[in-house]
N, C-alpha and C positions, 0 to 999 in steps of 0.2 A: 521541459523536455518530455516528449510523449513517445517519440520514436527515433530510430537511428536516421539521420539525414540522408536523404536520397533513397530510403526504403520504404516505399508506400506511404500511406497517410495514418493519421491518428486513429481512425476506426479500424484499422487493420492490425494494429497492435494487440496482441493477446491479453495483456492485462487490462487494456480499456475495454475490450470486448467482454471479458468475465464481469468487470464492474457494472458495465452498462445492462448485461443480462440479469445480473443480481438485482439491480434496481427495479426491474420489471416484474420479478418473482413475487408472489404473495407467500402465505404460510399454510397452504393445504398440502395434503400428502404427496401429490405429484410434483408440486413446486419444492418441496422439503428435499426430495430424493435429488432433484436437479441442483439444488442449492448445495448440497454435500459435494457434488461433482465439481462445481464451479469453485467452491472454497478450497477443495483439494487440489485443483488445478492451479489456483493462485499460490498455493504453498509450493507447488513444484516450480512454477515460474519464479518465485522469490528465491528458492534455494538452488535451482538448477545450475545456473552459470554465474559464478562470482564476477562481479563487476559489470553485470548486465544492465544495472539502473532500474531493474524491474520493481523493486521494493520503492525507490524514489518516484517512479511513475505512479505507483499505487497510492502512495501518500499524497502527492501533489493533485492527484485527480479524485480526491474525496474517499478514497478506500477505507481510511481509518474510521471516518465518520459513518461510513456505509456498514462497515462490520460491526461497530459499536451498536448501531441501530439494529441490525440482525440480531446480535446477542441479547438485547433487550426486549425483542419480540418474539423470540423463539418459543414455541409451545413447550410446556414442561417436559412432555414425554419425547421430545425429539433430541435425544442424547447425541447421535451422530452428528447432527447439525451443529450442536454446541461444541462438541470437540473439534470439529473442522474450523468452526468460526473462531475458537480461542486459538488455535494454532496459527491461523492467518493474522488475528489480532496481535499476537505475540511478535510476529515478524514484522509487522507494520509499526508497531511501537518501538521495536528495536531500530527500525530504519529512521523513524522520526527522531529518536534521540541521537543517533549518529548525525543526522542532518543538522539538528540544533547545534550539537557539539562543534561542527564544522563551522557553522555560522558565528558562533561565539568566539571561536578560535580566530576566525578572520577579522571580527570586530576588534579583538584585542590586539592582534598583530598590527592591524592597520593604524590603530591609535598609537601603538609603540613606534611604528615607523614614522607617523606624523611627528611624534616628539622628537625624533632623531633629526628629521628634515628641517624642522623649524626651531630647534634648540629650546625647546619648551622645558 
């Protein structure tokens, strides 16, 4: 899922837009300033509206991997970028854990229902 059904396309989703733009940036001073803004925008999108699915959209579209890559390549003097990246990373990891928990619960309950249905 990348957008609300009937509302635009994938490229219009603000989470996807931020991720795509982050992929295009390098690590020079001008790009680092824009990177801070985009990472902060993602934090706002992830925390702004509960139940929006924005974190899940970010996780499913490579946001976790992208932000990990950014964290590992940030120049040492770029504290603002690191702080913004770590905030974003924390939200993505939390979203991933929630997603994995739901999947595990589904698998466990599905197995339990199968045992009931077939009397195993």
